[in-house]
N, C-alpha and C positions, 0 to 999 in steps of 0.2 A: 137560681129565685125563679125563673119561669120555666124550668123542666118542673118546679113543684108547682106549678098554678098559682105564684101569685103576682098579679100584676104591679107593674111598676107604678109608681103617681110621680106628682111635681117634685116630691122630695128627692125621689131614686137619682135621678139623672145630674143635677148638680153636684152630688160624691162622685159619680161615673164619671162626668165629663172632667172633673179637676183630677182626676188618676190618669187620663189618656193625654199622652204626649205625640200618640201617632194618627197622621192626620186621615188615612181612610180608615181607620174603626172610630174616631170622630164623628165624620161624615154618617156614618152608618146608625152612629145612636140617635146625629141628628134627624135623619130618616123616620128612627123608630117613636122620636118625638112630636116630629110630625101627622103620622100615621095615629098617633094615641091621642092627636087632638092638645096636646101639650105646649103646643109652641108660641102661646099667648101666656104662659106663664114667665113672670118677670124672672123668679131665680135660676129657670132652665135657659131663660135668654141671654142673661148675664155669664153663665158657666159656658154657652157656646162662644158668645165673644171671647171668652178670654182662653177657650183652646183655639179659635182661630189664630188668634193674636200671638201664642206662643208658637204657633207653626206661620207665624208671620203671613197668613192669607188675609191681607189684611181688606181685600175685596169681599170676600165672605165675611168679614167680620161687620164692614159696614155694609152691609145686605141685611144682617142679622139687626142691625143696629136702626137701620131706615125703618123696617118692618117693627119695631116695638111701639105696641100703643103707650107704654108705660116705661118710664126712663127714672133711674135713681142715681146716686153720684157713683157706685160701682160701674153704672154701665159706660158712662161719661170715661171713667177712668181706664178701662179696660181697655175701650179702643185709643184713648191718649195712649198709654203705654203700645199697643201695637201701633201705632203710627210714626212712635218713638225709635221703635227698634228696629225700622226700615227706612231709617232716614227721613221720613215724611215732618219734619219739623214746625215747616208750616201751617200744613193741616193739624196738626198735634195742638199748637199753638192755640190756633180759631177755633178749637173744638175747647179748649179748657177756660177761654173765657166765656163760653156758652154755660158751663157747669154751675148750677144755681147755688149749692153750699159747698164750695171746695174744703175735703176736709185731709187729715196728713199725707195720706194718700196717694190725693191727687196730686196733692201740690209734688211730694216726693218723686212721682212719676213724671211729670213735666220737668223739673229741677235734673234728675236724672238723665232724663232723653239726652237735655243739651250738653251736661256733661259727656256722657259714652258718644254722644256723635262729633264730640273735638271744639264743643262751643263754652267754653269754660267762663267768659264773661258775661255771657245770656245766663249761664246757671247760678252765674253767682249774684246776678242783679233779682234775679227770679227770689233767690233764696232771703236775698235782702225787703222784696215784696211780702215773701211769707212773714217775717218778722213784723214788719210794720203792718201787716193786716189784722192781727193779735187773736188771738181766742183758739190756735192752731198748735196741737201740740208737735216738738220736733222727733221728726222718726229719722233711726239711724241711715236709711237710704238719703234722705235729701243732708243729713251730717256728712256723710262719707263724700256724698257728690259735692258738696261744697268744699271739704277740703283736700280733694284731688284736685278742685279747677284752683286752688291756689297752688298747690304743686305746680299745677301746668303753665300758670301765670308767672311762679314767682314767689309771690304776695305772702312773705314768713311773715309779716305783722296781722293780718288778717286770720290766717292759718293760726297764729298765736292765740287772736281772742275766741276762734272757736274752740280752742281745748282749753282755756281759762273757761269760756261759756259750758263745756262738758261738765268742767270741776265744779264751778257753782252751782249746776243744778242736780248734780249726785248723779252724772250720767258714766256708769262704769268702760272703762277700754276694753272693748270685746276685740278677737282677734279680726274681725270688719274693720270696725272705727282704728284700730291700733295700727295695723297694715296700712292704713290710708296717713296717720298721723305721722308714722315714721316715714313713709315716703314722702311727705311731705317736706318735712324739717329736714329732709339728706337731700333732696332736690334744691332747696333754700340754703344749703352748704352749713345748718347746724347740726353737726355730727353729735354733739353732748346730746342734745334735746332728745334725736333721736335714737341714741342707744339707752338714753334714761325711759324713755318710752316704750322701747323694745323689752327692756328687762322689766318693766312693770306689769307688762302682759300674763294675765294668768293663763290664756288657751293660745297657741301659737300654729300658725301652720303652714305650710309649704312657701311661706313669703321669707322662712328662716334662710334661704338659700340666697333671694334677692337682698335680704338686709344685707348679708357678708360682702355680697357681690358689689352692691351702689355703693355702701355707705362705709363699710368696717374696711373689706380688703382682706379678711379673715379666709387665708387661703385652704389651711390645714381645717378649719370647721367647715368651712363648704365642701373642702373634698369627702367630710367626714359624711354629712346629711346626704350627700348626692349618692354617694355606694351604700349609706344605710337604707334609703327609701328603698330600694328595691330590693335588697337582701334579708333585709330585718322586718319591712313591712310590707314587702309586696307589692309596693305602691308602681304603675306602669311609668315610665318615665316618658316625657313626650316632649315636644321640640322647645317648649318655653324651658324646661327642666333644660336641656343640655344649652341654649342658647345663653342661659343664665353663668352657667357653670365655663363654658366658652369664655364669656366676659371676664367673669371672676379670675380666669387664670390667667388670660389675657393680661389684666390691667396688673396683674401681681408679677408680670414679665415672663410666665411661662407661655411663650407663646406657639413653642413648638408640641410644646405637650396639648395647648388647647387645638392644636392643627393634628394631632395625633387622636385624639378623642370625637374630631368631626368626622375622622376616616371609620372612627368605630364605629358610629352610630348605625341603628338596627333601622333607620330609615332615613331618607333623601333630607338634607338639611336645606332650610329656607332662607330666605334672603334677612331674615335677622340672626340666624348664627353665622353666616358669612359676614354681615356687616361689624357682629362683633368682635370676628375675627381681624376685619381691616381697620377697624380700630382701634385695636390693640398694637397692630405693624404699625400705626405710623405712630404711635406713642413711644413705640421703643426701637422703630428704627427700621425691620426687618420687612426689606422691599423685595424679595424673593416670595414670601407668603403672600405679602400686599398683592402684586401681581398676581396669583394664583387665585386669592379669593375675588380681585374684583373681573376676574374671568366669569369666574360663578355668580357674581353678581349683575351683570351684563346679561346674563342669559335669564336670571328671574326677574330681575328688577330696571330694567334699560332704560328706563327716563328718568330717575334718582341721581340728580347732579350732584348733591354732597359725596357720591361715593368717587364718581371719577374727579373731585374737586382734592379728596382725601388722598389720590394717588399723583396725579398731578403737583401737589404740594411737595409731596416725599421726593420724587423726581427732581422738584425746583433747590430742595437741599442738598441734594448731591451735585448738584448742577449739570444733571442731563437737559439738557436744554430740547433737545431733537425729541426725548421720552417724554417731555411736557408738553410737546406741541401735537404729539402724536394722539395723545390723550384728549387734547381739547379736539384735535379734528372728530376725535370719534363723538363727542359732546355736539359736535355743529352737526356731523353729519346724521348723530341720531334725536336731532332735534331737543337734547336734554336742555330743560328748563332748571335754571338753577333759584334756589328757593331763599327770599330776601330774610335775613335775622330781624326779629322783632322783639321788643321787651314790654314790660308793663310796670305800673304805678297806681296805687291806690291813693286815689287823694281827694279827701273830702267827700267818702264814702261814694267817688265815680272810679272806675277803674278807666286809667288812660293807658294805650297801645301806642308804642312806638316802631315804625319800620325803619331799615337800616338806607338810608339816604331819603327820605321823606321828610321835606320842610314843608310842608302846607298844615301841620297840626298846628292850632292854636295856642300849644304852649311852646313851640319851639321859637327865641327870640331870635 
């Protein structure tokens, strides 16, 4: 367009910036926007905000936001999403509360921000606030975030209510919402509902393998999908795929096959892959492979006390007390902290969380 002598205007840059995912190119476009005197245009500024937030450059996004003479809900929502993406949830919430008229996108951005950063209680609280607020349509992003939060907290009753809400309002089960529902029911121990939702999905994704792995234990089907992805569909298998397959084989008792799969991986296995093998070794009592798995996990994730505890418990079951003490000494020397277990219940629309050994909660008699 520029070679043809056609000058860009304020409508050119929003489309250009939305298509841009590379920071230095986006910065060059930003410089051109300023050179042409279009930096005060709301649409161009919102697109710049979106670019910097997608690239996790929150300081640059904040600068654009601060320099805006005029802001709309898109401006606020873009920066809220940017803050949430880098884990700055306090800043995200402060800005969210300043939005004059929140819409479905801004609510969804804040709810998903809490859910994706490991704050499921806060995500569900905000989801309930959105419902009380009224007049706001329900977005797929907010719905999936709420369902995922139910899965994290084990709140099947609330997850079931969300599923019923979808049915009442004619919301179709997409690959996005369907995967969240399957995961929620599976983690809450309702395998029948998980299978029912899975079979009703018209559109399925690579969550096939995760479903067979975590909820069905269908080894042959899992093997079929794992092999066909690369051979028939040309999908490049990544660490997540290998981690799921190792977990599937391990849970089914094929621990040696799982270990051979790890050895054949074209990339370096991460702590998720080795952790899946260690968990399988605990279930099936394979102490030799458990030792190999922990050896690698100590290198990759030395502060995770759960890995040490698994192997220590295996030694204890075998009466190998010297090895138990050796593993515990490794934990002490490495200043490993064991995370307390916790559980949650939904009572009178309020989520209560209990930690192991905590007697300070007002609900404890």
